[in-house]
N, C-alpha and C positions, 0 to 999 in steps of 0.2 A: 810875394804873398803865397802862403800855403793854402792850397785848395782843400775844401772839405770833401768827405766821401761822396756826398750826393752830387757835388759839382763835377767830380771826376767821372762818375757814372753818367751824368747827363751829357757831358761833352763827348764821352767815348761812345755813347749809343745814339748819336745824332742821326746817322744814316738809317739805322733800324727804326728809330722813332718816326722819322719822316715817311718812310714807306709803309710802316705798320700801323702805329697808333693814329697817325694823322688820317689815314683812310678809314680806320675803324670808328674814330670819333665822328667823322662825317656821316657814316652809315647809321650809327646808333644814337646820335644826338636826338633827344626828345622822344625816343621810341619806347613804347611799352609792349609792343607786339612785333613779331617777326614773320613777314610773309615769305612766300617761296622765293621771290626774286632777291629779297634782302639776304636770305640764307645763302643763296648761291654766291652773291657778292662777298659775303663774309667768308665763305669757304675759300674763295679765290684769294682774298687778302691773307688769310692764315696760311694757306699753302705756299704763297709767294714769299712769305716770311720764314719759310722752312720749318714750320711747326710739324710737318709730316701729316700723313693721312689719318693715322690712328688718333693722334693728339687733337687734330682739327675736329674730327667727328665727335670726340668726347666733349670738347669745349662747346661745339654747336648744340649738342644734345642737352647739355647743362643750361646753356643760354635759353634755349627754347622752353625748357621746363620752367625756368624762373620767370620767363616772360608771361607764361600762363597764370603765374601766381600773383602777378602785379595787379592790384586793384585800386590803388589811390596814389596821390602825388607824393605821399611820404615815403613810399618804397624807393629803395636805391635804384637809380637808372641802370640800364643794362650795361653800360660801359663800366660801372663800378662792380657789377656782378662779374664781368670778365676779368677785371683786375684782381678781384678776390680769388677767383678760380686759378688764375695764373700764379698768384702768391701761394696758394695752398699746394700747388705742385712744386714750385721752386724752393719753398722752405725746406723740402726734403733734401735738397741739394746743398744745404749749408753744412759746413764742417771745416773749420780752419785747420791748417796744418799745425799740429802740436808736436814739437820736438821733445821726445821722452828723455828719461834719464840715461838711456842707452848711450854709450860713448865708445866709438862714434855712432851717431845716428845716421844710418846709411839710406840715401835716397837714390833710387834708380830711375833715370829719366828715359822714357821711350816715346816713339812716335815716328811718323813717316818724314821723308825729306821735305824741307821747306816750311815746316810748321812753326819753327822758332825754338827748337829745343835748346840749342847752345845759348841763345840770347836769354831764354828763360832761366837757365842755370846761372848765368851771370847776374841777372836781376835778383834772383833768390839769394845768391851769395852776398850781394850788396845788402840785402835785408838782414841776413844773419850776421854779417860783419857789423852792421849798424846796431844790432842788439847785443854786441859784445861777444859773439861766438866765433871761435876759431874754425875756419872752413878749409877743407882740402877738396880739390877738384880732380876728376879723372877723365882724360881725353879718350873715351872709349869709341868714339866715331873715327876709327882708324882708316876707313875707306876714303876719307876726304882730308887731304893735308890741310886744306883751308879751315876745316872744322877744328883741327888741333890748334892751328895758329890763332883762330878766333877765341878759343877757350883760354889760351895763354894770355891774350890781351886782357880778357876779363879778369883773369887771376891777378894780373899786375894792377888793375884798377882797384880791386877790393882786397889787395894784400893777401891773396890766397895762393899757395903753391899748387902746381898742376903736375900730376903723375901722367907721364906720356911715354909712348913707344914710337917707333918709326911708323910712318904711313904704311898701311898694308899689314900691320902686325895683327896678331890674334886679339880681338877686343876682350875676350874672356881673360886673357893673360894680363891685360891692362887693369881690368877690374880686380883681379886677384892681388896684384902688386899694390893697388891703391888701398885695398882693405888692410893688408898687412902693414903698410906704411901708416895708415890712419890709426890703427890700434897701437902701433909702436909710439907714435907721436902724441897719442891721447887727444886727438882733435875732437871737437864737439860734433861737427857735421861733415860727412863725406857725400859729395854728389857725383854720380857716375853718368857721363854722357854715353849715348849709344848711336850707332849708325841709323840712318833713316830707313827703317825696315818697311819695305813695301808690304802692306797688309795682305796683298793677294798672292804673295810668294811664300809657300809653306816652308821651304828650306831656310829662309831668312828668319821666320818665326821660331823655327827649331834652334837656330843659332842664338836667338835672344833668350830662349829658355836655358840654353847652356850657360850664358853669362849669369843668369840669375842663380843657377845651381852652384856655380863656382863661388859666387859671393856668399851664398849660404854655407858652403863648406868652409870657407875662410873665416867666417864669423857666424856661428849658429844663431838663428833668430833674425838675421838680416837677409835681404834689405827690409828695413822697417817701414819704408814707403816706396810704392811703385807709382810714379807720376806719369800719366799719359798726357802729352801735349797735343792739342787739337787746334787746327786753324778754322776759326768760325766762318771764314769766307767760303769754305768748301761745302757748307750747308749739310745736306743729308749724308754726304760721304763721310763727314766727321762722325756721324752716328754709326755708320758701317765700321769705320776704323775702331771706334770705342768697343763695339761688340767683339771684334776679333782679337784685339789686343788684350781685352779682359779675359777672354777664353784662354789665350796663350800664356799669359804671365800673371794673371790675378791682379789687375789694376786696383789700387787702393784710393786713388784720387785723380782728379782731372785739372788741367790748366787749359783754359780756352783763350787763345790768342787772337789778335787782330780784329777784335770787335769794333774798333774805331774805324776800320776801313771797309766795312761791309754792311749791307742792309739785311743780312741773313742771320742776325743775332738771335732770332727766334728759335734756332736749332737747339739752343740750350734747354728749352722746355722738353722736347721729346727725349733728349739725352738723360735728363734727370728722371723723367717719368718712366722710361723703359728700363734704364740700368740701375737706378737708385744709388749711383756713385756720387760721392761728394765733389763739388766744384771747389777745389782749393783756392785757385786764383783765376782772375780774368785779366786779359791784356787790353787796356783802354788807351794806349798810346805808345810812343817810342821811348819815353823816359823811364828810368828805374822806378820812379814813384808811380808810374802808370800801371804797374803790375799790382793789382789790388786783391785782397781777400774777397771772396764772393759774399754778397749780401742780397738775399732774395728781395727784401723790402726796398733797398736802394735801387735794385735793378728794375723792379716793377714801377716804382715811383718815377724813375728817370725815363722809363719807356713811354709813359703817358703824360709827362709834364709838358705843357705848352711852352 
């Protein structure tokens, strides 16, 4: 049986929903005012869900203001006010990945070690292949032989060739050769993997900039998309990574993985609010079909659904 979008979101956000909305519903049920103790408890819940201090204070200020406006039973309860406010923030993060007429459409994938870059590339390749697009992959994470092998396995699964060099080779050289090959073969989409750049290491960020420059020289106007993959379970550290990668390489979209395995899914709110970058996909499970385009309404509804 094929699951609907809401069902996937609801299952994938189970841990976040239990720790976040379950406690919020208990605190706000039947309330039309907010006393000091309740505000403190709300703040603790929002912070623990990794909404961050700034976003939490903004939400609490809005809730308190709306509470003062409530005068009769026909006014929406505070929990609905909170849902509406979250939706108003997250709607700004909607923006599906649109493959333009550029051929090849070059996607550069960046992020630190362990966030799921290579797996994300494989799942995206499966989506593109299912849509009838020819895909070429580039094993630019040359520092880990396992990463190259993993990408080759994904390539075999989705009938996509993989451009690769030996482990330890220059990742920029891999990217260059992949672009040249993709142009020659007239493939629809080229996805380039990169090593797990530690966002605290300036020299590694410089190397990533080099990879991007090489891609642009090989095919002016590319990369057409720079996707940053973030692990939702790292909470506020994901926001730190997003800031620094965006500054280094001009991120155009985000993929938030491992939402199904964490109670810190709320970090998506400050990421959208602060950076204004579109969330292209979110990971809600291990399967290929569990990498889903982000929907603000499905996210908020699933977050509060009993």
